[in-house]
C-alpha positions in Angstrom: 108.8 -134.2 30.7 106.1 -132.6 28.7 107.3 -131.6 25.0 105.7 -128.2 25.9 108.0 -127.7 28.6 111.2 -127.4 26.7 111.2 -125.0 23.6 114.2 -123.4 21.3 113.3 -120.1 21.3 115.6 -117.9 18.5 117.3 -115.0 18.7 115.0 -111.6 18.1 116.5 -109.0 16.4 114.7 -105.5 17.7 114.5 -102.3 16.0 116.3 -99.9 18.8 114.6 -95.8 18.7 117.7 -94.8 18.4 120.0 -94.5 15.0 123.1 -96.8 15.7 126.6 -96.5 14.4 127.5 -100.1 14.2 126.4 -101.7 11.3 125.4 -105.6 13.1 121.9 -106.6 14.2 120.9 -105.7 17.9 118.9 -108.8 19.7 116.7 -108.9 22.7 118.0 -110.5 25.3 116.4 -113.4 26.8 115.9 -112.8 30.3 114.5 -114.8 33.6 112.8 -112.7 36.5 112.9 -114.5 40.0 110.9 -112.9 42.9 111.7 -113.0 47.0 110.2 -111.4 49.6 113.3 -109.0 49.3 113.9 -108.3 45.9 113.3 -109.2 42.1 116.2 -111.0 40.6 116.9 -110.4 36.5 118.9 -112.7 34.9 119.6 -111.8 31.4 121.6 -113.6 28.6 124.3 -111.5 26.6 126.6 -113.9 25.0 129.8 -111.9 24.0 129.6 -108.9 26.1 132.0 -108.0 28.9 131.1 -106.2 32.0 132.8 -102.9 30.3 130.4 -102.7 27.4 127.0 -103.2 29.6 125.2 -99.9 30.0 122.1 -99.8 32.6 119.9 -96.8 32.6 117.4 -95.4 35.2 115.2 -92.6 33.6 112.1 -92.5 34.4 111.0 -95.8 35.7 112.5 -96.7 32.8 115.0 -99.6 33.3 117.7 -99.7 30.0 119.9 -102.8 29.3 122.4 -102.3 26.6 125.6 -104.7 25.6 127.7 -104.2 22.9 130.0 -106.9 21.7 133.1 -106.8 20.8 133.9 -107.5 16.8 136.4 -110.0 15.8 137.8 -111.5 13.2 138.0 -108.2 11.3 138.4 -108.7 7.4 137.0 -112.3 7.5 134.3 -113.7 5.5 132.0 -115.9 7.0 131.4 -119.0 5.2 128.5 -120.3 7.5 126.9 -118.9 10.4 124.6 -120.5 13.0 125.1 -117.8 15.8 124.0 -113.9 15.1 126.4 -111.7 16.7 125.0 -108.5 18.0 124.3 -106.0 20.5 121.5 -106.1 23.1 119.0 -103.9 24.1 116.1 -104.3 26.5 113.6 -101.9 28.0 111.5 -102.8 31.6 108.9 -100.2 33.4 109.8 -100.4 36.7 107.0 -100.3 39.5 107.2 -98.4 42.5 107.3 -101.6 44.6 111.2 -101.4 43.4 113.8 -99.5 45.5 115.4 -97.7 42.6 118.1 -96.2 44.5 119.4 -99.6 45.4 119.6 -101.6 42.4 123.0 -103.8 41.8 124.3 -106.0 38.9 127.0 -108.6 38.3 128.0 -109.5 34.9 129.9 -113.4 34.5 130.4 -115.1 31.4 127.9 -113.4 29.2 124.7 -113.8 32.0 123.8 -110.1 33.6 122.5 -110.4 36.9 120.1 -107.6 38.2 118.8 -107.3 42.0 116.4 -104.7 42.2 115.6 -104.7 46.0 111.9 -104.0 47.3 110.9 -100.8 49.1 110.2 -101.2 52.6 106.3 -101.4 52.6 106.1 -103.6 49.6 107.8 -106.1 51.6 105.4 -108.6 53.8 105.8 -108.6 57.0 104.3 -110.3 60.5 102.1 -108.3 62.8 102.7 -108.4 66.3 99.8 -109.3 68.5 100.2 -107.5 72.0 98.0 -108.7 74.5 97.0 -106.0 77.6 
């Protein structure tokens, strides 16, 4: 495997448009997107976020993902911190090939999986040639 095939990617902090009442950083979750003939699948890493703390909003062709972590260890002083804990925020513009009314989401072990089905006209199909 070539060295450029594997690269470490640090968490990237983002400034959201809205102000927050929580005094913790907001990160851009790492995302992989896969395509099949039927749908796009978006997989987002949001460690520390429970399914109850995920908010997915679709408005004006914008898909917004927010994940809120539950802070533990209140009153403790950090001596060493190698892993940044914070909320997650990411936004995508949806194209016309996505059937927004059929989007589904699942969360397991800090990984959010969104299934974005394609509209029927965007799916590839075979045209049957008839003989007379």
